[in-house]
C-alpha positions as CSV (number, residue, x, y, z in Angstrom):
1,X,28.8,-64.0,31.7
2,X,28.9,-63.5,35.4
3,X,26.5,-60.8,36.7
4,X,27.7,-58.1,39.1
5,X,26.3,-58.8,42.6
6,X,24.9,-55.7,44.3
7,X,23.7,-55.0,47.8
8,X,21.6,-51.8,48.3
9,X,22.1,-50.2,51.7
10,X,19.8,-47.3,52.4
11,X,17.3,-46.7,55.2
12,X,14.7,-45.1,52.9
13,X,12.4,-47.7,51.4
14,X,11.5,-45.4,48.5
15,X,15.2,-45.0,47.5
16,X,15.7,-48.8,47.7
17,X,12.6,-49.3,45.5
18,X,13.8,-46.8,43.0
19,X,17.3,-48.3,42.7
20,X,15.7,-51.7,42.3
21,X,13.5,-50.4,39.5
22,X,16.4,-48.8,37.7
23,X,18.6,-51.9,37.9
24,X,16.2,-54.9,37.7
25,X,16.1,-55.1,33.9
26,X,19.9,-54.8,33.5
27,X,21.2,-58.3,32.5
28,X,24.7,-57.5,33.8
29,X,23.7,-56.9,37.4
30,X,21.9,-58.9,40.2
31,X,20.5,-57.3,43.3
32,X,21.3,-59.9,45.9
33,X,20.0,-58.1,49.0
34,X,19.2,-54.8,50.7
35,X,19.8,-53.5,54.2
36,X,18.3,-50.6,56.1
37,X,21.2,-50.1,58.5
38,X,25.0,-50.3,58.5
39,X,25.4,-53.5,60.5
40,X,23.0,-55.4,58.3
41,X,24.8,-54.1,55.2
42,X,28.1,-55.5,56.4
43,X,26.6,-58.8,57.2
44,X,25.0,-59.1,53.8
45,X,28.2,-58.1,52.0
46,X,30.1,-60.9,53.8
47,X,27.4,-63.5,53.4
48,X,26.4,-62.8,49.8
49,X,29.9,-62.3,48.3
50,X,28.9,-58.8,47.1
51,X,30.7,-57.1,44.2
52,X,29.2,-53.6,44.7
53,X,27.4,-51.9,47.6
54,X,25.3,-48.9,46.8
55,X,25.5,-47.1,50.2
56,X,23.6,-44.3,51.9
57,X,25.9,-42.2,54.1
58,X,23.3,-41.4,56.7
59,X,21.8,-44.7,58.0
60,X,20.9,-45.4,61.6
61,X,23.5,-47.0,63.8
62,X,26.7,-47.3,61.8
63,X,26.9,-44.6,59.2
64,X,27.9,-45.1,55.6
65,X,31.5,-43.8,56.0
66,X,32.0,-46.3,58.9
67,X,30.5,-49.1,56.8
68,X,32.8,-48.3,53.9
69,X,35.8,-48.3,56.2
70,X,34.9,-51.6,57.7
71,X,34.0,-53.1,54.4
72,X,37.4,-52.3,53.0
73,X,39.0,-54.7,55.5
74,X,36.2,-57.3,55.6
75,X,35.4,-57.5,51.9
76,X,38.3,-55.8,50.0
77,X,36.9,-56.9,46.6
78,X,33.6,-55.1,47.2
79,X,33.4,-51.7,45.6
80,X,31.3,-49.0,47.2
81,X,29.0,-46.6,45.3
82,X,27.8,-43.8,47.5
83,X,24.3,-42.4,47.2
84,X,23.1,-39.1,48.7
85,X,24.2,-35.5,48.8
86,X,27.8,-34.7,49.8
87,X,29.2,-38.2,49.1
88,X,32.6,-37.1,47.9
89,X,33.1,-34.6,50.7
90,X,32.2,-37.2,53.3
91,X,34.6,-39.8,52.0
92,X,37.5,-37.5,51.1
93,X,40.5,-38.5,53.2
94,X,38.6,-41.1,55.3
95,X,39.0,-44.3,53.4
96,X,42.5,-45.6,53.0
């Protein structure tokens, strides 16, 4: 069985550590990388053939909405899971 390849993109090390702790024992997923800013997140998604990106909306540099918009064109098979307050409101109407 192929494992789902996940990149964590959050500028808060504690959040990244918590997500890793939650997911590390799940045999269906593999955390393939983490990024602390938007540019690095996009680079990792392309290089690591990511299936899912767990994405913070308020990272330094390129914010999460912009990352998701760019990711849609760059890696269309990568799904985005937003973490943080107000995720749905931030994305509503911006990703097409």
